[in-house]
VOPAGU-2260 file (C-alpha; in pm, 1 decimal, decimal comma):
REM VOPAGU-2260
SITE   aa  ch    i         X         Y         Z
SITE  MET   A    0       0,0       0,0       0,0
SITE  GLY   A    1     295,4     234,6      48,6
SITE  ASN   A    2     352,0     253,7    -328,7
SITE  THR   A    3       2,2     377,1    -418,4
SITE  ASN   A    4      98,2     744,1    -385,4
SITE  LEU   A    5     405,0     723,6    -607,9
SITE  LEU   A    6     376,6     902,0    -940,7
SITE  PRO   A    7     443,1     704,9   -1257,5
SITE  VAL   A    8     802,4     751,7   -1365,5
SITE  ILE   A    9     935,2     852,1   -1705,7
SITE  THR   A   10    1272,6     999,8   -1792,6
SITE  GLY   A   11    1329,1    1286,4   -2031,0
SITE  ARG   A   12    1508,3    1046,1   -2262,4
SITE  ALA   A   13    1218,3     798,9   -2265,7
SITE  ALA   A   14     970,1    1080,5   -2331,7
SITE  ALA   A   15    1185,0    1216,0   -2617,3
SITE  GLU   A   16    1213,5     867,2   -2768,9
SITE  TYR   A   17     834,7     828,9   -2752,9
SITE  LEU   A   18     782,8    1167,2   -2921,2
SITE  GLN   A   19    1025,8    1066,0   -3193,7
SITE  ASP   A   20     910,9     705,3   -3247,2
SITE  TRP   A   21     532,6     735,4   -3208,4
SITE  LEU   A   22     449,2    1097,1   -3291,7
SITE  HIS   A   23     729,1    1128,8   -3550,7
SITE  ILE   A   24     869,2    1447,9   -3398,7
SITE  SER   A   25    1215,7    1546,8   -3519,7
SITE  ALA   A   26    1487,4    1776,9   -3383,8
SITE  ILE   A   27    1369,4    1712,8   -3025,7
SITE  VAL   A   28    1529,5    1921,6   -2751,6
SITE  LYS   A   29    1439,4    1899,3   -2383,3
SITE  VAL   A   30    1373,3    2251,5   -2261,3
SITE  VAL   A   31    1304,3    2218,2   -1889,8
SITE  SER   A   32    1153,3    2004,7   -1617,7
SITE  ASP   A   33     953,4    2148,9   -1330,3
SITE  GLY   A   34    1009,6    1883,0   -1070,2
SITE  ARG   A   35     826,7    1555,7   -1130,9
SITE  LYS   A   36     504,7    1695,0   -1281,0
SITE  HIS   A   37     603,4    1822,3   -1629,2
SITE  LEU   A   38     872,9    1778,1   -1893,7
SITE  TYR   A   39     891,2    2034,1   -2174,9
SITE  PHE   A   40    1036,5    1976,9   -2522,4
SITE  ARG   A   41    1069,6    2157,0   -2855,7
SITE  GLY   A   42    1072,6    1985,8   -3191,9
SITE  LYS   A   43     929,5    1977,2   -3541,9
SITE  ASP   A   44     612,2    1789,6   -3628,1
SITE  GLN   A   45     560,7    1574,0   -3937,0
SITE  ILE   A   46     496,7    1873,4   -4163,0
SITE  GLY   A   47     792,7    2075,3   -4033,4
SITE  ARG   A   48     618,2    2315,8   -3794,2
SITE  ARG   A   49     815,4    2416,3   -3484,3
SITE  MET   A   50     617,5    2288,2   -3188,1
SITE  GLU   A   51     638,9    2274,2   -2808,5
SITE  TYR   A   52     547,3    1958,9   -2617,3
SITE  ARG   A   53     454,1    1912,5   -2252,8
SITE  VAL   A   54     460,2    1567,8   -2095,4
SITE  GLU   A   55     243,5    1578,2   -1782,9
SITE  THR   A   56     231,2    1322,6   -1503,7
SITE  VAL   A   57    -119,5    1202,5   -1423,7
SITE  ALA   A   58    -147,7    1118,1   -1053,9
SITE  GLU   A   59    -312,0     785,5    -973,0
SITE  ALA   A   60    -270,6     665,4   -1334,3
SITE  ASP   A   61     -14,0     466,2   -1526,8
SITE  TYR   A   62      32,0     714,6   -1808,2
SITE  HIS   A   63     149,8    1064,7   -1891,6
SITE  ASN   A   64     -49,3    1299,3   -2113,1
SITE  ILE   A   65     127,4    1471,4   -2400,5
SITE  TYR   A   66      16,7    1819,9   -2500,3
SITE  GLU   A   67     138,2    2024,4   -2794,8
SITE  ARG   A   68     118,8    2378,3   -2927,0
SITE  PRO   A   69     295,2    2581,6   -3195,9
SITE  SER   A   70     619,1    2737,4   -3074,6
SITE  ASN   A   71     547,9    3110,1   -3054,1
SITE  PRO   A   72     698,4    3277,8   -2744,6
SITE  GLU   A   73     546,7    3614,5   -2835,6
SITE  GLN   A   74     188,0    3481,8   -2842,8
SITE  PRO   A   75     170,9    3138,8   -2676,4
SITE  GLU   A   76    -134,0    2934,3   -2771,0
SITE  GLU   A   77    -330,2    2697,5   -2548,6
SITE  TRP   A   78    -194,7    2344,7   -2501,3
SITE  GLU   A   79    -387,5    2074,4   -2690,3
SITE  TRP   A   80    -388,0    1706,6   -2593,6
SITE  ALA   A   81    -192,5    1497,3   -2845,8
SITE  ASP   A   82    -137,1    1150,0   -2694,0
SITE  ALA   A   83     -58,6     953,7   -2378,4
SITE  ILE   A   84     246,2     745,8   -2279,7
SITE  SER   A   85     204,4     430,3   -2070,1
SITE  VAL   A   86     457,3     412,1   -1788,5
SITE  LYS   A   87     540,4     188,0   -1495,6
SITE  ARG   A   88     520,1     300,6   -1138,2
SITE  GLN   A   89     839,5     333,3    -940,2
SITE  GLY   A   90     882,8     103,9    -648,4
C-alpha cells in the first residue's frame, strides 16, 4: 500500500524517444523540467512546424499525457492534448 501514492516515472530520454518514435517528432530538444510533474520539449512535427510539447504526469494513473502547441513565445497558444504514454510506477 505504500507505493500507491508514487507518481508514474518517465525519464526525459524515454519521453523524447516516444515523441520521436510514435508521434514522428524530429529535432527534439528537452527545454526544462519542473520537478516531477512536467517535462517540456521543442521539436518539429511531421509537416515541419516548430512545436512545443509538454509531458504531464497524471497522478493515480499509469500514463502521462502529451500536449502540444505551436512554438510562438510572443503569443503562446493553449496546449492541446496529443497523446498519452504508458509508464510503470516506481517502487
